[in-house]
C-alpha positions as CSV (number, residue, x, y, z in Angstrom):
1,L,-107.9,-33.6,-107.2
2,G,-104.6,-32.1,-107.8
3,E,-103.1,-35.3,-109.2
4,H,-102.9,-36.6,-105.6
5,L,-100.4,-33.8,-104.6
6,P,-102.4,-32.6,-101.6
7,Y,-102.1,-36.0,-100.0
8,S,-98.3,-36.2,-100.6
9,L,-97.4,-32.5,-100.1
10,F,-96.0,-32.6,-96.6
11,R,-94.2,-35.9,-97.3
12,A,-92.5,-34.3,-100.2
13,Q,-91.5,-31.4,-97.9
14,D,-89.9,-33.9,-95.5
15,G,-88.1,-35.7,-98.4
16,L,-87.0,-32.4,-100.0
17,P,-85.9,-30.2,-97.1
18,M,-84.6,-26.7,-97.8
19,S,-81.1,-27.9,-97.0
20,V,-81.4,-30.2,-100.1
21,T,-83.4,-28.0,-102.5
22,R,-81.5,-24.8,-101.5
23,L,-84.8,-23.0,-102.0
24,Q,-85.6,-20.0,-99.8
25,R,-88.9,-21.6,-98.7
26,S,-90.3,-25.1,-98.4
27,V,-91.7,-27.1,-101.3
28,S,-95.1,-26.9,-99.7
29,D,-95.0,-23.1,-99.4
30,Y,-94.3,-22.8,-103.1
31,F,-97.0,-25.2,-104.0
32,L,-99.6,-23.5,-101.7
33,D,-98.7,-20.1,-103.1
34,H,-98.7,-20.9,-106.8
35,F,-101.0,-23.8,-107.6
36,T,-104.8,-24.1,-107.8
37,I,-106.3,-27.6,-108.1
38,T,-109.5,-28.9,-109.7
39,T,-111.9,-31.6,-108.7
40,S,-111.1,-33.2,-112.0
41,G,-113.9,-35.7,-111.9
42,Y,-113.3,-36.9,-108.4
43,F,-116.8,-36.9,-107.0
44,T,-116.3,-38.3,-103.6
45,T,-116.3,-36.2,-100.4
46,P,-113.2,-37.5,-98.4
47,P,-110.6,-36.6,-101.1
48,F,-112.3,-33.2,-101.6
49,M,-112.2,-32.5,-97.9
50,C,-108.5,-33.5,-97.7
51,A,-107.7,-31.2,-100.6
52,R,-109.7,-28.4,-98.9
53,D,-107.9,-28.9,-95.7
54,V,-104.5,-28.8,-97.4
55,V,-104.9,-26.0,-100.0
56,G,-107.9,-24.1,-98.8
57,T,-111.2,-23.5,-100.6
58,E,-109.8,-20.5,-102.4
59,R,-107.4,-22.7,-104.4
60,L,-110.0,-25.3,-105.4
61,M,-112.0,-25.2,-108.7
62,Y,-114.8,-27.5,-109.8
63,S,-114.2,-29.5,-113.0
64,V,-115.9,-32.6,-114.5
65,D,-113.3,-34.3,-116.7
66,Y,-115.8,-34.8,-119.5
67,P,-116.2,-37.1,-121.4
68,Y,-114.7,-39.5,-118.8
69,R,-117.0,-38.4,-116.0
70,S,-120.7,-37.4,-116.2
71,P,-121.7,-33.7,-115.7
72,L,-124.8,-35.0,-113.9
73,A,-122.6,-36.9,-111.4
74,G,-120.6,-33.7,-110.9
75,A,-123.7,-31.6,-110.2
76,E,-124.9,-34.2,-107.7
77,F,-121.4,-34.1,-106.0
78,L,-121.7,-30.4,-105.6
79,R,-125.2,-30.7,-104.1
80,R,-123.9,-33.2,-101.5
81,L,-120.8,-31.4,-100.4
82,P,-120.9,-30.6,-96.7
83,I,-119.4,-27.1,-96.9
84,P,-120.9,-23.6,-96.3
85,A,-122.8,-22.0,-99.2
86,A,-120.1,-19.3,-99.7
87,E,-117.4,-22.0,-100.1
88,L,-119.5,-24.0,-102.5
89,A,-120.1,-20.9,-104.6
90,A,-116.4,-20.3,-104.7
91,V,-115.5,-23.8,-105.7
92,A,-118.4,-24.2,-108.2
93,S,-117.6,-21.0,-110.1
94,G,-116.3,-18.1,-108.1
95,N,-112.7,-19.2,-108.0
96,A,-112.6,-19.9,-111.7
97,D,-114.0,-16.4,-112.3
98,R,-111.3,-14.9,-110.1
99,I,-108.3,-17.0,-111.2
100,L,-109.1,-17.1,-114.9
101,K,-110.4,-13.6,-115.0
102,L,-113.7,-14.7,-116.6
């Protein structure tokens, strides 16, 4: 799920303040505006919910990481996610359609 970046994003912001980076905005602002992350075979709810809280549902896309993870495990993960149906639809395929212009 985002190569663990959602969990470390605000720590990176503290370690890389604008006074050091000389960027016009914070590191986390750039990340949140320009990156989309995938589930990438992480089929457990707590990491997903953390990523959802940090980047928002509109920046999350489902992915399996085949052949390392099972598509069946991925489908079961989606079925168990405790999120509203509209968010699930966005994560499962809607965001990919929108972002990748499918």
